[in-house]
Backbone as CSV, one residue per row, in Angstrom:
resi,resn,N_x,N_y,N_z,CA_x,CA_y,CA_z,C_x,C_y,C_z
1,MET,0.824,-1.194,0.000,0.000,0.000,0.000,0.865,1.254,0.000
2,THR,1.935,1.247,0.813,2.830,2.403,0.882,3.467,2.656,-0.485
3,ARG,3.814,1.569,-1.150,4.424,1.691,-2.476,3.442,2.329,-3.464
4,ALA,2.167,1.966,-3.415,1.149,2.528,-4.304,0.950,4.015,-4.022
5,VAL,0.917,4.393,-2.751,0.743,5.803,-2.382,1.960,6.608,-2.826
6,THR,3.163,6.071,-2.637,4.388,6.750,-3.056,4.391,6.931,-4.571
7,SER,4.019,5.879,-5.286,3.970,5.945,-6.740,2.962,6.995,-7.213
8,LEU,1.814,7.031,-6.558,0.788,8.006,-6.899,1.286,9.428,-6.631
9,CYS,1.962,9.630,-5.514,2.493,10.955,-5.170,3.558,11.399,-6.179
10,VAL,4.437,10.487,-6.556,5.472,10.807,-7.536,4.825,11.144,-8.883
11,SER,3.842,10.367,-9.284,3.147,10.629,-10.551,2.462,11.994,-10.522
12,ALA,1.816,12.299,-9.419,1.144,13.596,-9.289,2.161,14.732,-9.329
13,ALA,3.280,14.572,-8.661,4.323,15.605,-8.663,4.876,15.816,-10.068
14,MET,5.095,14.725,-10.791,5.608,14.834,-12.155,4.590,15.540,-13.055
15,PHE,3.322,15.206,-12.866,2.275,15.833,-13.661,2.225,17.330,-13.393
16,LEU,2.235,17.696,-12.120,2.178,19.111,-11.752,3.419,19.854,-12.243
17,ALA,4.576,19.247,-12.137,5.805,19.881,-12.605,5.752,20.065,-14.119
18,GLY,5.204,19.093,-14.804,5.085,19.189,-16.258,4.173,20.325,-16.672
19,CYS,3.167,20.617,-15.881,2.249,21.701,-16.199,2.876,23.067,-15.966
20,SER,3.926,23.140,-15.175,4.513,24.436,-14.876,5.724,24.757,-15.755
21,ILE,6.109,23.854,-16.628,7.241,24.104,-17.511,6.805,25.103,-18.576
22,SER,7.632,26.104,-18.823,7.270,27.129,-19.799,7.321,26.558,-21.220
23,VAL,6.535,27.164,-22.074,6.448,26.740,-23.464,7.552,27.435,-24.261
24,THR,8.234,26.680,-25.101,9.298,27.218,-25.932,8.714,28.045,-27.065
25,ASP,9.331,29.182,-27.358,8.917,29.998,-28.498,9.595,29.432,-29.736
26,PHE,8.818,28.947,-30.678,9.361,28.314,-31.871,9.560,29.293,-33.026
27,ALA,9.184,30.569,-32.854,9.336,31.541,-33.939,10.797,31.637,-34.364
28,GLY,11.036,31.478,-35.645,12.384,31.588,-36.187,13.169,30.286,-36.180
29,LYS,12.610,29.222,-35.601,13.290,27.923,-35.573,13.358,27.370,-36.995
30,THR,14.510,26.864,-37.387,14.681,26.284,-38.715,13.789,25.057,-38.869
31,CYS,13.158,24.929,-40.031,12.286,23.789,-40.284,12.420,23.374,-41.748
32,ALA,11.999,22.160,-42.030,12.018,21.656,-43.402,10.607,21.349,-43.893
33,ALA,9.702,21.032,-42.974,8.336,20.658,-43.340,7.384,21.039,-42.220
34,ALA,6.090,20.981,-42.497,5.060,21.384,-41.545,5.188,20.686,-40.195
35,GLN,5.513,19.407,-40.209,5.564,18.651,-38.956,6.708,19.084,-38.044
36,ASP,7.642,19.897,-38.531,8.740,20.386,-37.699,8.311,21.515,-36.775
37,CYS,7.124,22.091,-37.008,6.638,23.228,-36.225,5.359,22.840,-35.494
38,PRO,5.270,23.159,-34.193,4.037,22.861,-33.460,2.957,23.894,-33.784
39,ASP,1.695,23.547,-33.542,0.615,24.523,-33.702,0.859,25.664,-32.737
40,PRO,0.621,26.892,-33.050,0.023,27.436,-34.257,1.057,27.870,-35.297
41,TYR,2.288,27.405,-35.196,3.347,27.810,-36.117,3.259,27.036,-37.429
42,VAL,3.729,27.681,-38.508,3.804,27.048,-39.808,5.217,27.200,-40.340
43,CYS,5.635,26.266,-41.171,6.969,26.273,-41.756,6.897,27.034,-43.077
44,VAL,7.524,28.214,-43.129,7.441,29.058,-44.322,8.806,29.630,-44.682
45,ALA,8.936,30.040,-45.933,10.123,30.758,-46.405,9.800,32.237,-46.297
46,VAL,10.449,32.959,-45.384,10.148,34.373,-45.207,11.277,35.291,-45.643
47,ARG,12.457,34.742,-45.819,13.590,35.552,-46.258,14.309,34.828,-47.380
48,ALA,14.531,35.529,-48.469,15.195,34.920,-49.621,16.547,34.358,-49.221
49,GLY,16.796,33.098,-49.581,18.076,32.456,-49.320,18.294,32.042,-47.880
50,ALA,17.313,32.251,-47.008,17.491,31.926,-45.599,16.822,30.615,-45.219
51,GLY,16.303,29.881,-46.189,15.631,28.623,-45.871,14.257,28.876,-45.296
52,ARG,13.757,27.904,-44.549,12.420,27.984,-43.982,12.505,28.037,-42.468
53,THR,11.562,28.776,-41.853,11.505,28.884,-40.397,10.067,28.747,-39.923
54,CYS,9.913,28.384,-38.647,8.593,28.320,-38.026,8.142,29.746,-37.721
55,GLU,6.952,30.097,-38.175,6.395,31.421,-37.919,4.930,31.270,-37.547
56,SER,4.430,32.134,-36.693,3.023,32.135,-36.319,2.314,33.158,-37.185
57,LEU,1.727,32.705,-38.286,1.091,33.608,-39.235,-0.421,33.615,-39.120
58,GLY,-0.998,32.577,-38.582,-2.444,32.499,-38.491,-3.097,32.609,-39.850
59,LEU,-2.693,31.784,-40.787,-3.189,31.886,-42.155,-4.593,31.303,-42.277
60,PRO,-5.589,32.145,-42.470,-6.960,31.642,-42.573,-7.275,31.146,-43.977
61,ASP,-8.152,30.194,-44.063,-8.688,29.719,-45.326,-7.643,29.311,-46.354
62,VAL,-6.517,28.783,-45.907,-5.515,28.266,-46.825,-5.502,26.760,-46.610
63,ALA,-5.740,26.002,-47.653,-5.940,24.555,-47.538,-4.843,23.861,-46.750
64,ASP,-3.574,24.194,-46.995,-2.494,23.525,-46.282,-1.963,24.353,-45.127
65,GLY,-2.699,25.412,-44.740,-2.249,26.263,-43.649,-1.056,27.121,-44.037
66,GLY,-0.710,27.170,-45.304,0.422,27.957,-45.756,1.752,27.303,-45.489
67,THR,1.734,26.002,-45.208,2.970,25.331,-44.836,3.803,24.888,-46.012
68,GLU,3.207,24.750,-47.157,3.958,24.287,-48.326,3.793,25.248,-49.491
69,PRO,4.875,25.820,-49.995,4.743,26.630,-51.198,4.353,25.744,-52.366
70,PRO,3.717,26.311,-53.398,3.228,25.510,-54.515,4.296,24.644,-55.169
71,ASP,5.546,25.122,-55.219,6.590,24.344,-55.899,7.292,23.367,-54.956
72,GLY,6.911,23.355,-53.663,7.500,22.426,-52.710,8.878,22.836,-52.232
73,GLY,9.450,23.918,-52.749,10.776,24.376,-52.328,10.664,25.477,-51.292
74,ASP,11.689,26.312,-51.222,11.660,27.413,-50.273,10.594,28.437,-50.628
75,GLY,10.206,28.475,-51.886,9.178,29.399,-52.319,9.732,30.795,-52.513
76,PRO,9.153,31.541,-53.436,9.623,32.898,-53.683,9.176,33.845,-52.573
77,VAL,9.998,34.821,-52.300,9.646,35.863,-51.341,8.900,36.947,-52.131
78,PRO,7.729,37.363,-51.655,7.005,38.416,-52.365,7.826,39.711,-52.396
79,THR,7.728,40.449,-53.496,8.414,41.732,-53.612,7.401,42.826,-53.931
80,TRP,7.805,44.071,-53.648,6.958,45.221,-53.946,6.635,45.258,-55.439
81,CYS,7.659,45.184,-56.273,7.475,45.351,-57.721,6.542,44.305,-58.321
82,LYS,6.763,43.053,-57.979,6.044,41.960,-58.634,4.704,41.646,-57.972
83,ASP,4.650,41.684,-56.637,3.484,41.166,-55.936,2.636,42.212,-55.212
84,ILE,3.270,43.125,-54.501,2.542,43.995,-53.581,2.001,45.259,-54.248
85,LYS,2.782,45.897,-55.101,2.305,47.119,-55.750,1.004,46.884,-56.530
86,PRO,0.872,45.771,-57.281,-0.414,45.541,-57.962,-1.600,45.422,-56.992
87,ILE,-1.368,44.845,-55.821,-2.437,44.734,-54.813,-2.800,46.125,-54.311
88,MET,-1.782,46.944,-54.032,-2.028,48.311,-53.556,-2.757,49.127,-54.636
89,LEU,-2.322,48.999,-55.894,-2.960,49.735,-56.984,-4.445,49.375,-57.103
90,ALA,-4.762,48.114,-56.972,-6.136,47.655,-57.146,-7.043,47.978,-55.968
91,ASN,-6.461,48.137,-54.777,-7.309,48.229,-53.594,-7.116,49.453,-52.701
92,CYS,-6.018,50.161,-52.824,-5.700,51.175,-51.820,-5.440,52.576,-52.367
93,ILE,-5.140,52.681,-53.637,-4.547,53.917,-54.143,-5.531,54.886,-54.784
94,SER,-6.575,54.421,-55.436,-7.404,55.279,-56.292,-7.797,56.616,-55.661
95,ALA,-8.402,56.640,-54.484,-8.809,57.912,-53.881,-8.326,58.064,-52.446
96,CYS,-7.583,57.083,-51.955,-7.220,57.144,-50.532,-5.728,57.305,-50.272
97,HIS,-4.915,56.418,-50.805,-3.502,56.396,-50.423,-2.567,56.530,-51.617
98,GLY,-2.983,57.339,-52.598,-2.148,57.627,-53.758,-1.877,59.112,-53.824
99,GLU,-1.726,59.613,-55.044,-1.500,61.057,-55.218,-2.658,61.843,-54.610
100,THR,-3.888,61.316,-54.777,-5.067,61.921,-54.165,-5.345,61.196,-52.854
101,THR,-5.395,61.943,-51.770,-5.646,61.330,-50.457,-6.978,61.784,-49.877
102,SER,-7.858,62.327,-50.738,-9.124,62.869,-50.253,-9.999,61.826,-49.568
103,GLY,-9.876,60.567,-49.962,-10.695,59.521,-49.353,-10.227,59.100,-47.980
104,SER,-8.983,59.442,-47.627,-8.468,59.000,-46.337,-8.204,60.139,-45.364
105,GLY,-7.905,61.317,-45.898,-7.541,62.428,-45.018,-6.183,62.226,-44.379
106,LYS,-5.369,61.334,-44.947,-4.042,61.012,-44.406,-2.977,61.344,-45.445
107,PRO,-2.592,62.616,-45.578,-1.596,62.975,-46.595,-0.158,62.611,-46.208
108,GLY,0.061,62.064,-45.030,1.416,61.768,-44.550,2.057,60.525,-45.145
109,PHE,1.292,59.747,-45.928,1.879,58.577,-46.587,1.135,58.267,-47.871
110,ARG,1.877,57.627,-48.769,1.314,57.219,-50.058,1.744,55.792,-50.351
111,LEU,0.804,54.994,-50.860,1.102,53.607,-51.174,1.291,53.366,-52.667
112,ASP,1.379,54.433,-53.444,1.660,54.274,-54.861,3.162,54.329,-55.132
113,HIS,3.959,54.517,-54.110,5.419,54.525,-54.217,6.011,53.662,-53.113
114,TYR,7.095,52.995,-53.449,7.802,52.193,-52.454,8.498,53.108,-51.452
115,GLU,9.231,54.074,-51.982,9.981,54.997,-51.144,10.101,56.301,-51.914
116,LEU,9.756,57.419,-51.299,9.816,58.711,-51.976,11.114,59.431,-51.624
117,ASP,11.632,60.202,-52.570,12.839,60.998,-52.314,12.602,61.899,-51.108
118,GLY,13.560,61.915,-50.205,13.448,62.739,-49.014,12.615,62.111,-47.910
119,GLY,11.932,61.009,-48.213,11.166,60.307,-47.185,9.858,60.952,-46.797
120,THR,9.445,62.038,-47.499,8.202,62.710,-47.163,7.377,62.903,-48.413
121,PRO,6.127,62.499,-48.435,5.501,61.669,-47.414,6.096,60.265,-47.406
122,LYS,5.744,59.496,-46.407,6.255,58.131,-46.304,5.684,57.272,-47.429
123,GLY,6.493,56.315,-47.891,6.049,55.365,-48.900,5.728,54.020,-48.277
124,ALA,5.479,53.017,-49.118,5.085,51.685,-48.653,6.158,51.034,-47.783
125,LYS,7.436,51.270,-48.082,8.503,50.663,-47.289,8.404,51.101,-45.832
126,ALA,8.262,52.404,-45.617,8.185,52.929,-44.251,6.898,52.521,-43.543
127,MET,5.852,52.240,-44.307,4.557,51.901,-43.728,4.282,50.399,-43.719
128,ALA,5.276,49.579,-44.084,5.063,48.143,-44.282,4.409,47.465,-43.075
129,GLU,4.912,47.701,-41.887,4.345,47.020,-40.709,2.884,47.414,-40.500
130,LEU,2.568,48.683,-40.660,1.178,49.125,-40.506,0.301,48.550,-41.623
131,ILE,0.842,48.469,-42.826,0.095,47.858,-43.933,-0.269,46.424,-43.564
132,LYS,0.686,45.676,-43.011,0.428,44.288,-42.603,-0.648,44.235,-41.528
133,VAL,-0.520,45.078,-40.518,-1.480,45.067,-39.413,-2.885,45.375,-39.931
134,ARG,-3.036,46.420,-40.729,-4.362,46.840,-41.182,-4.933,45.909,-42.251
135,THR,-4.064,45.356,-43.118,-4.528,44.514,-44.219,-4.681,43.057,-43.817
136,TYR,-3.729,42.538,-43.043,-3.704,41.108,-42.746,-4.159,40.783,-41.322
137,ASP,-3.537,41.412,-40.335,-3.845,41.078,-38.940,-5.269,41.496,-38.556
138,ASP,-5.576,42.791,-38.723,-6.882,43.315,-38.314,-7.939,43.221,-39.420
139,ARG,-7.491,43.173,-40.669,-8.378,43.087,-41.836,-9.423,44.206,-41.854
140,ASN,-8.997,45.412,-41.464,-9.933,46.536,-41.478,-9.588,47.558,-42.564
141,MET,-8.711,47.190,-43.458,-8.394,48.013,-44.631,-8.420,47.117,-45.852
142,PRO,-8.968,47.595,-46.907,-9.748,48.807,-47.044,-11.064,48.705,-46.274
143,PRO,-11.695,49.866,-46.053,-12.968,49.856,-45.328,-14.040,49.080,-46.105
144,PRO,-15.062,48.610,-45.424,-16.153,47.891,-46.091,-16.751,48.721,-47.227
145,GLY,-17.121,48.033,-48.291,-17.748,48.691,-49.425,-16.772,49.091,-50.520
146,LEU,-15.478,49.000,-50.242,-14.463,49.323,-51.240,-13.818,48.030,-51.725
147,PRO,-13.201,48.055,-52.922,-12.508,46.852,-53.388,-11.489,46.397,-52.344
148,ALA,-11.445,45.091,-52.107,-10.564,44.556,-51.069,-9.719,43.413,-51.617
149,PRO,-8.508,43.246,-51.076,-7.665,42.122,-51.498,-8.281,40.787,-51.098
150,THR,-7.962,39.760,-51.851,-8.396,38.405,-51.506,-7.582,37.922,-50.302
151,ASP,-7.979,36.808,-49.724,-7.213,36.233,-48.611,-5.792,35.901,-49.051
152,ALA,-5.642,35.387,-50.274,-4.305,35.057,-50.779,-3.456,36.315,-50.933
153,GLU,-4.064,37.419,-51.381,-3.324,38.675,-51.508,-2.947,39.222,-50.139
154,ARG,-3.834,39.098,-49.174,-3.529,39.544,-47.813,-2.359,38.727,-47.242
155,GLU,-2.348,37.435,-47.529,-1.256,36.567,-47.091,0.067,37.009,-47.725
156,LEU,0.038,37.365,-49.008,1.249,37.857,-49.673,1.779,39.111,-48.985
157,VAL,0.878,40.009,-48.607,1.289,41.231,-47.906,1.996,40.870,-46.601
158,ALA,1.426,39.936,-45.845,2.043,39.531,-44.572,3.424,38.917,-44.809
159,LEU,3.528,38.043,-45.784,4.820,37.414,-46.074,5.841,38.439,-46.557
160,TRP,5.411,39.415,-47.320,6.289,40.485,-47.805,6.880,41.254,-46.629
161,VAL,6.035,41.612,-45.673,6.507,42.363,-44.509,7.449,41.500,-43.662
162,LEU,7.082,40.236,-43.440,7.949,39.344,-42.663,9.310,39.147,-43.322
163,ALA,9.360,39.276,-44.649,10.616,39.115,-45.384,11.439,40.400,-45.413
164,GLY,10.967,41.448,-44.748,11.713,42.691,-44.714,11.255,43.696,-45.750
165,ALA,10.087,43.485,-46.343,9.503,44.376,-47.343,10.450,44.665,-48.503
166,PRO,10.962,43.608,-49.174,11.887,43.839,-50.296,11.189,44.524,-51.466
167,GLU,11.946,45.368,-52.154,11.360,46.120,-53.270,11.236,45.261,-54.524
168,CYS,12.362,44.833,-55.058,12.340,44.070,-56.307,13.250,42.853,-56.170
169,GLU,12.968,41.842,-56.952,13.800,40.646,-56.933,15.241,41.019,-57.259
170,GLY,16.181,40.500,-56.486,17.576,40.739,-56.738,18.128,41.984,-56.068
171,ALA,17.266,42.785,-55.407,17.760,43.974,-54.711,18.443,43.517,-53.433
172,SER,19.719,43.803,-53.281,20.457,43.342,-52.112,20.366,44.308,-50.948
173,ASP,19.805,45.489,-51.166,19.743,46.503,-50.110,18.376,46.547,-49.432
174,GLY,17.560,45.518,-49.606,16.229,45.509,-49.012,15.227,46.200,-49.910
175,GLY,15.675,46.696,-51.048,14.757,47.266,-52.015,14.639,48.757,-51.962
176,THR,15.592,49.470,-52.493,15.486,50.923,-52.568,15.746,51.419,-53.978
177,GLY,15.608,50.518,-54.942,16.010,50.856,-56.305,15.026,51.646,-57.142
178,GLY,13.787,51.836,-56.750,12.864,52.613,-57.566,11.431,52.454,-57.155
179,PRO,10.490,53.184,-57.797,9.082,53.150,-57.375,8.396,51.834,-57.637
């Protein structure tokens, strides 16, 4: 009987100790496939040439959770020139965040340029994190009733920002080569 009580006490202590162990942050951990990352992390390519890492993206409505790029490799990193500027042109620029800012009342930034000479007003590069938050995280831009990016386009915006908001493919300086 004493042995059973001792065993039960040890088991209970181990269980309680296991519940108090802190959870490891897997963000940035190198991975090769989805199973290398625990929920809610996914294995994605976020930086060109840096391989794949576990990231918590919360990708909604993506069949594979965003864990596998279509070609099965590291996958291309979205760039301003190829991927993001067309999304901004179609959804953000016409009357709000382009040359005309009458729809937004926010003349301090423009999304029709990656980076403006002199830095004023701010361009998409300087606003990248806020673009991600409003477009992907909070999904409150554009406002209801206006053309809006698809879920896949919103995901591209998030991946672009996580990759450092590169301007164009092959730009080694993070993308400052042109509009």
